[in-house]
N, C-alpha and C positions, 0 to 999 in steps of 0.2 A: 504493499499499499504506500501511497505517497505520504511524505511528511507533512505536506500542506493540507491534509484532511483533518477536519475538526475532531473526528472521533475515530478511535482504533476499532474498525469493524471486526477484526479478529477477536478481540476481547468483548466486543459489544457492551462496553461500559461507558457511563458518562465521564467526561473529562473535567478536570479541575482547571479553573481559570483564575488568574490574578489581575485584577483591574486596578491600575494606580491613578488616583486623582490628586490633583494639587490642592492642598488645604485639608484640614481636618473636618470630617463629616460628623454632624451632631448625632447623638445616640437615638434621637427621636425618629430617625430614618430607618431604624432596624426593621420595622414591620414592612416597609416597602421593599427591603431586600431580604425577605425571609428566606432562609436556607443558605445564605452567604455569611461569611464571617467578616466583620468590620474590623480592620486592623489599623491602629493609629501609629504611624512611624514617627520616630524622634525628629526627623527631618522636616516634619510638617505635612507629609503626604498621608493619604488614606488608601488602604488596600482593601478591596472587596474580593474575597476568595471563597470558592466553593464549587461544587459540581454543577455542570450544565448539561442537561439531558440530551438536547438536540440543537441543530442549527437554528431552528425557529426560537427556542428559548434563548440562545445567545443573542439573536437580533433584538428580541424583546428586552433583554438586559441592557443592551446598548441604548435603546430608547429611553429606558429609566435613567440611565447615567446621563444622557444628553439633557433630560429635563431638570436635572439638579442645577445646571447653570455653572458647575464647577469645571475647571480646565481638565481635560482628559490627558494623562501623561503617556500611559502605556497599557497594552493588553498583552498578557503572556499566558500560555498554558503551562501549568506547574505540576510537579509530582506531589502527591499527598504526603505530608508529614504532620507531626504533632504541633498543635497551635495553643500557645499559652495565653491565659487571660488574667486580668487584674481588675480590681474594683476601683473606679474613678474616685479621686479625691473630691471632686466637685459635686458629686451626687451618687445615687445609689445604683446607677446603671453599671452592668458589667461589660466591658469592652475588651477587645484583644489588642495586644501591642507586641511589636518586635518579633513577628513571626518569621524569623530569618532562617529558619531550617528548611523553608521551601525552596526547592531547586527549579528555577524557571527554564522552560523550553520555549523556543521561539515558535510563535503561532502565526500562521499566515491566514488572513481573512480579508474579505472584500469590504469596501466602505470608503469613507472620506479620509484622506491622508491627514496626518497631524502636522500642524505649523509649528513654528519655533516656540511659541507660548504653550504648547501642549493642547491646544484647542483644535477641533476639527474644523476644516476650512468652511464648511457649509453651515455647521451648527454652533459656531462660536457665538456666545451672548453678545460680544461686542459687534460682531459682524451683523447679527440680526437687529441689534439696536441702531446701528448706522443706516441699515436699509429702512427701518422705521423713520429715522430722522428725515431721510431724503423724501419719503412718501409723505410725511407730516408736513414738511415745507411745501411740497407741491399743493397739498390740500389747502394750506393757508394762503398762498399766493394766488391760486386760481379762484378760490372762494371769495377772497377780498376783491379781486378785480370784477367778477360777475356781480357781486353785491353792490359795489360802488357804481358800476355802470347802470344797473336797473333803477336803483334808488335815486340816481342823479337825474334820471329822465322822468321818473314818476313824480307828478305834482298832485297830491290829494285834492279832489274837489274841482280840478280844472281839466276838463276833458279835452278842450281844444289845444291847450298848451302841451299837455301830455302826448297827444296824438303827433303834434308837430315835432316834438322832441324825438319821438320814435322814428318818424320818417327822416328827419335830419341826420340821425345817427344809426341808421339801419345796419351799417357794417359793424359798429360796436355792439349792437344788440346780438347779432349773430355770433360774434366772438364770445360774448358773455354766455350765451346758450351753450356753446361748445365747451367753454372753460368749466361751467357748472356740471356738465355731464362727466368731464374728466375728473374733477375734484370728487364728485359723488362716488365714482368707481374707485378712485385711488383711496378714498376713505375706508372702503370695504377691505381692500388689501392691506391697508395700514393696521386695521383691527386684527386681521388674521396673523400678521407678523408679530404684533404685541402679544396675541394669544399664545403663540408658539414661544415667545420669550418669557412670558410670565405665568403660564398655566400650572407650573409646578408649585406656585404659591398658594393658590386657591382655584381649583379647576372650575367651580361653579361661578365664581366672580368673573373669571376670564371668559367663560361662555356667555355670561350675561352681557358683557361688554361687546362682544361680537353681534349678539341679537340686537342690542340697541342701536348699534351703528347700521346694521342691515335695514332696520326699520326707518331710521333717519334717512339713510341714502335713498331708499324708495320714495320717501316723501319728496325729497329734493328733486328726484327725477321727474316725478309727476308735476311738480311745481314748475319745472323748466318749460313744460309744454304750454302752460298758461302764458309765460313770457314770450315764447316763440309765437303763439297764436295772436298775441297783440300786435306783433310785427306784421303778421300776414294780413290782418284786418286793416292796419294802418296803410300798407303799401299796395293792397289789392283794390283796384277801382270798383270791382264788382260789389264790394260791400257798400261802398258810398252810393252806388247806383241803386241798390236795393233798400237801403236804410236811410239814405240821405247822409249829407256830410255830418250833421249833428248826431245822428244815430250811430254812425260808424265810429265817431270820436268817442261817443258815449261807451260803446262796446270796448274799444281799446282801454279806456279807463277802468271799466268793470274788470276786464281780464287782468290788468295790472293791480287793481285792488286785491283780487283773489290771489295773485302771485305774492303780493306784500304780506298778506295774512298767512298764506301758505308757508312763507319763509319763517314766520314767527312759529308756526307748528313744528317745522322741521328743527328749529332752534331748541325745542324741548329736548330732543334726542342728542343734539349737538352738546347740550349740557349734561343730560343723564349719563351718557357713556363716560364722562370724566369721573363719576363716583366710583364705579369698579376700577377704572384705571388709576385714580388716585389711591385707592385702598391697596391695589397690587403693588404700586410703586412704593408706598409706605412700608408695607409688610415685607417686601422682597429684600430690602437692604441694598438693592442695586441702584437706588436714587436717593437723593437727599429726602429726609422725612418731611421737611418743609415743603418741598415740591409736591409730595403726595397730598399734603393738607391743602396746598394752594390750588391743586386741580379740583378738589371737591368744592373749595370756596368759589372757583370760577363757574362750577355748575349752578351754584345758588344764584350767581349774577345772571347767568343765562335765564333761569327761571323767573327772576325778578323782571327782566326785560320783556319776557313773554307775557307775564301776567299784567304788567302795566299796559302792554299793547292792546290787550283785550278789555281790561277793566278801567283803565285810566289813561287814555291816549295823550291827554294834555300833560299829565304828569310824566309819561314816558319821554315826551319831547324835552323836557327839562333835565331828567335824570339819566337818559340813555348813555351819553358820552361818559359820564362819571362811573356809572355801573359797569360799563364795558372795559374800564382800565384793568381791573384784576384778570379778566378774561384774556386780554392781550399779554399782559405780564406773565402769567403763569404757563399759558400755552406756548408763548415764545421761549420761555425758560426751558420747557420740556423739548421743544424742537432743537434748540442750541445744545442742550446736554446730550441728547441722542446723537447729534452730529459730531460734536467736539470731543465728548468723553466716552460716549457709548453707555456703558454701565459700570458701576463700581465692582471691584473684586470683593466678593461677599466673604465676610469673616465668619468663622465657625459659629460664633454665639448669636449671629443675626440670620443664619440660614433658615428660612422658614420651611417647615414640612408641608407636604401637600395635604389639603383637607381631605377628610373622608367624605 
């Protein structure tokens, strides 16, 4: 048989593997790696050692390791030897340490190669974070452009002026429609990348984040149709011929009114998704805790703007710019942190176990 085979088919027995991670793994992860021995090395590494029954189980183990967010140093097939344990001075958990009687054998397996930092090229938390940062930046820029174009043309209560603005700036309106479609689609992919990055902290919170984004993006896409139809009515002479100039202008204003309040409806989910994101950022230890709290505060600001839009429009006119400041501050902070730093290297005492 080839030395590259994962199992010795002649003996038909599971093989023992040693997976080395950079950093010490908290004892609370023991249930997640049931059947494996957690070994704390004096050099700061963690070894996961134990039998793996087949190739599928080995790949499943790799997925669990990836979800930890800890750098992967090496994977070796080892010979079974005695492993010693000790009782931690910091608690009651029994952990293993210095299992240096294990003799590693070189294992050959398929998958992503390791980079110099010990992380896989595709699954590195920093790589995922920077991809998320790029996507978040696209969402921010494209959404801001589309919002400013449409709101700049829309004049509440003045159908003639609004229709004239749409006709005079039809090219900008078309660009705004395309930009809104791009940012809504990118927003979904952003949520999926952040889910992959943070799902180990709390799977249900990460899933909730994706669902909220999907609903919000759907509302945005439907809302875009209203803005585009206002352009169609304003520039197609058949509407003026059928409804009269005044009727066509009124229809343009009605469509943009609906688009305006539709944007407020979408803003509910633009805010709500920040609650699970802020929670995950806070609990993960990968981001500053102040950033996690700030994202939740930004959600509150989104909801305040939405409520005042429907309940007290005059008050919203006075407070909108001020209430929006925390939104810009904390979302921009998140974008820059993802792009420039990625994520923090998680220390053992702040590594959050996956919620059951």
